[in-house]
C-alpha positions as CSV (number, residue, x, y, z in Angstrom):
1,X,119.1,-40.0,193.0
2,X,120.9,-41.7,195.9
3,X,124.3,-43.2,195.4
4,X,123.0,-46.8,195.1
5,X,120.1,-45.5,192.9
6,X,120.6,-47.9,190.1
7,X,120.4,-50.9,192.4
8,X,117.3,-49.5,194.1
9,X,115.6,-48.8,190.8
10,X,116.3,-52.3,189.6
11,X,114.8,-53.7,192.8
12,X,111.7,-51.6,192.4
13,X,111.2,-52.9,188.9
14,X,111.9,-56.6,189.9
15,X,109.5,-56.6,192.9
16,X,106.8,-54.6,191.0
17,X,107.0,-57.0,188.0
18,X,106.3,-59.9,190.4
19,X,103.4,-57.9,191.9
20,X,101.9,-57.0,188.5
21,X,102.3,-60.6,187.3
22,X,100.6,-62.2,190.3
23,X,98.1,-59.5,191.4
24,X,97.5,-57.6,188.2
25,X,97.9,-53.9,187.6
26,X,94.6,-52.7,189.1
27,X,95.0,-54.8,192.3
28,X,98.6,-53.6,192.9
29,X,98.8,-50.4,194.8
30,X,101.7,-48.0,195.4
31,X,101.4,-49.2,199.0
32,X,102.0,-52.8,197.8
33,X,105.1,-51.7,195.9
34,X,106.4,-49.8,198.9
35,X,105.9,-52.8,201.2
36,X,107.6,-55.1,198.7
37,X,110.6,-52.9,198.3
38,X,110.8,-51.5,201.9
39,X,110.6,-47.9,200.6
40,X,108.4,-45.1,201.7
41,X,106.2,-43.4,199.2
42,X,108.5,-40.4,199.2
43,X,111.5,-42.6,198.5
44,X,109.7,-44.4,195.7
45,X,108.8,-41.1,194.1
46,X,112.5,-40.3,193.8
47,X,112.5,-43.0,191.1
48,X,109.0,-43.1,189.7
49,X,106.3,-40.5,189.9
50,X,103.3,-42.8,189.2
51,X,102.3,-46.4,189.3
52,X,101.9,-46.3,185.5
53,X,105.6,-45.2,185.2
54,X,106.6,-48.2,187.3
55,X,104.5,-50.4,185.0
56,X,106.2,-49.1,181.8
57,X,109.6,-49.8,183.3
58,X,108.4,-53.3,184.3
59,X,107.1,-53.9,180.8
60,X,110.4,-53.0,179.3
61,X,112.2,-55.4,181.7
62,X,109.7,-58.2,181.0
63,X,110.0,-57.7,177.3
64,X,113.8,-57.9,177.4
65,X,113.7,-61.1,179.5
66,X,111.0,-62.7,177.2
67,X,113.0,-61.9,174.1
68,X,116.3,-63.2,175.5
69,X,114.6,-66.6,176.3
70,X,112.1,-67.0,173.5
71,X,114.5,-66.0,170.7
72,X,117.5,-67.9,172.1
73,X,119.1,-69.9,169.3
74,X,116.6,-68.8,166.7
75,X,118.9,-66.5,164.6
76,X,121.2,-69.4,163.7
77,X,118.3,-71.5,162.3
78,X,117.9,-71.0,158.5
79,X,114.7,-73.0,158.0
80,X,111.8,-70.7,158.9
81,X,109.6,-73.6,159.9
82,X,112.2,-74.7,162.4
83,X,112.4,-71.1,163.7
84,X,108.7,-71.1,164.4
85,X,109.0,-74.4,166.2
86,X,111.9,-73.2,168.3
87,X,110.0,-70.1,169.4
88,X,107.1,-72.3,170.5
89,X,109.4,-74.6,172.5
90,X,111.3,-71.7,174.0
91,X,108.2,-69.9,175.1
92,X,106.4,-72.8,176.7
93,X,109.4,-74.8,178.0
94,X,111.9,-72.2,179.0
95,X,109.8,-69.1,179.7
96,X,106.4,-70.2,181.0
97,X,107.6,-73.6,182.3
98,X,110.6,-72.2,184.2
99,X,108.6,-69.7,186.2
100,X,110.7,-66.8,185.0
101,X,108.2,-64.6,187.0
102,X,106.7,-65.7,190.3
103,X,103.2,-64.7,189.2
104,X,103.3,-66.5,185.8
105,X,103.1,-64.7,182.5
106,X,103.1,-61.0,182.9
107,X,101.9,-60.5,179.3
108,X,99.0,-62.9,179.5
109,X,97.9,-61.4,182.9
110,X,98.0,-57.9,181.4
111,X,96.2,-59.0,178.2
112,X,93.3,-60.4,180.3
113,X,93.2,-57.4,182.6
114,X,93.2,-54.8,179.9
115,X,90.8,-56.6,177.6
116,X,88.4,-54.0,176.1
117,X,90.4,-51.2,177.8
118,X,91.4,-48.3,175.6
119,X,94.5,-47.1,177.4
120,X,98.3,-46.8,176.6
121,X,99.0,-49.9,178.7
122,X,96.3,-52.0,176.9
123,X,97.6,-50.7,173.5
124,X,101.2,-51.7,174.3
125,X,100.1,-55.2,175.3
126,X,98.0,-55.8,172.2
127,X,100.8,-54.3,170.1
128,X,103.3,-56.9,171.5
129,X,101.0,-59.8,170.5
130,X,100.4,-58.3,167.1
131,X,104.2,-57.9,166.5
132,X,104.7,-61.5,167.4
133,X,101.9,-62.5,165.0
134,X,103.5,-60.5,162.2
135,X,106.9,-62.0,162.8
136,X,105.6,-65.6,162.8
137,X,103.5,-64.9,159.7
138,X,106.6,-63.6,157.9
139,X,108.5,-66.7,158.7
140,X,105.6,-68.9,157.6
141,X,105.2,-66.9,154.4
142,X,109.0,-67.3,153.7
143,X,108.6,-71.1,154.3
144,X,105.7,-71.3,151.8
145,X,107.6,-69.2,149.3
146,X,110.6,-71.5,149.6
147,X,108.4,-74.6,149.1
148,X,108.7,-75.8,152.7
149,X,104.9,-75.5,153.3
150,X,102.0,-76.1,151.1
151,X,100.9,-73.3,148.8
152,X,97.4,-72.9,150.4
153,X,98.7,-72.2,153.9
154,X,97.3,-69.0,155.4
155,X,100.4,-67.7,157.2
156,X,98.6,-65.0,159.2
157,X,95.9,-67.4,160.3
158,X,98.4,-70.1,161.3
159,X,100.5,-67.5,163.2
160,X,97.3,-66.4,165.1
161,X,96.4,-70.0,165.9
162,X,99.9,-70.5,167.4
163,X,99.7,-67.4,169.6
164,X,96.2,-68.3,170.8
165,X,97.4,-71.8,171.6
166,X,100.4,-70.5,173.5
167,X,98.2,-68.2,175.5
168,X,95.8,-70.9,176.4
169,X,98.6,-73.2,177.5
170,X,100.1,-70.4,179.6
171,X,96.7,-69.9,181.3
172,X,96.1,-73.6,182.0
173,X,99.6,-74.0,183.3
174,X,99.3,-71.0,185.6
175,X,96.1,-72.5,187.0
176,X,97.3,-76.1,187.4
177,X,101.1,-76.0,187.5
178,X,101.0,-79.2,185.3
179,X,104.1,-79.3,183.1
180,X,102.5,-82.0,180.9
181,X,100.2,-79.3,179.5
182,X,103.2,-77.4,178.1
183,X,104.9,-80.6,176.8
184,X,101.7,-81.7,175.1
185,X,101.1,-78.3,173.6
186,X,104.6,-78.2,172.1
187,X,104.1,-81.7,170.7
188,X,100.7,-81.0,169.2
189,X,101.8,-77.6,167.6
190,X,105.0,-79.1,166.2
191,X,103.0,-82.1,164.9
192,X,100.5,-79.8,163.2
193,X,103.1,-77.7,161.6
194,X,105.0,-80.7,160.4
195,X,101.8,-82.0,158.9
196,X,101.7,-78.8,156.7
197,X,105.2,-79.4,155.3
198,X,105.6,-80.5,151.7
C-alpha cells in the first residue's frame, strides 16, 4: 500500500458511498469509482479487489456515521419512550434532513435495490433494519413493563410501524427535498407514541 494509503482508501470509501447512495449498487461501475477518485483500475485494486469489497467498506462507514447521529444523546435518557422518540427525531432531522450523504439514505436505496435479492449484501441490509426493530421493540417492552405504556401495546408491531414510517419519510424527502415532510413525520410519530402513554 502506498505511503498515503490510508487517506486514499478513505477517499475511495467516501466517493463510492456517494455513488452507491445516488446511483445504487448495480448502476455504479468500477469505472465510475475510478473516475470519482481519479484512480486507475490497477491503483484501485491495490485497495479493493472487487466492487463488492468496496461496498462492504462503504456499508461499515455508513453504519458508523448513522449510529453516531441517530443514537446521539440516547444513552443518557432513562425513559425508554423518550429514547424511541429521540431516535426518530435524530434519524429524520439530523441524518436524513441534513443530507449526510449526497445521494440521500444509503440504507433505503440499498433496501429498495436489493428487494427480493438473495445475496450477502441484501442480507446485511435486511439485518440492519431487523436489528433496529429489535432494539426499538425492547425499549417499548421495557416502557410497557415499567407502566409507561398501556398493557396491550404490541411492542414489535409498533417498532415495525416506526421503521416503515421512517423509511417512507426518507423516500418522500429524497424525491421532494421538502423538510416539512420530516418535521410532520416527527410530530405525528411523537404524538402517536404519546397517545399510547398511561
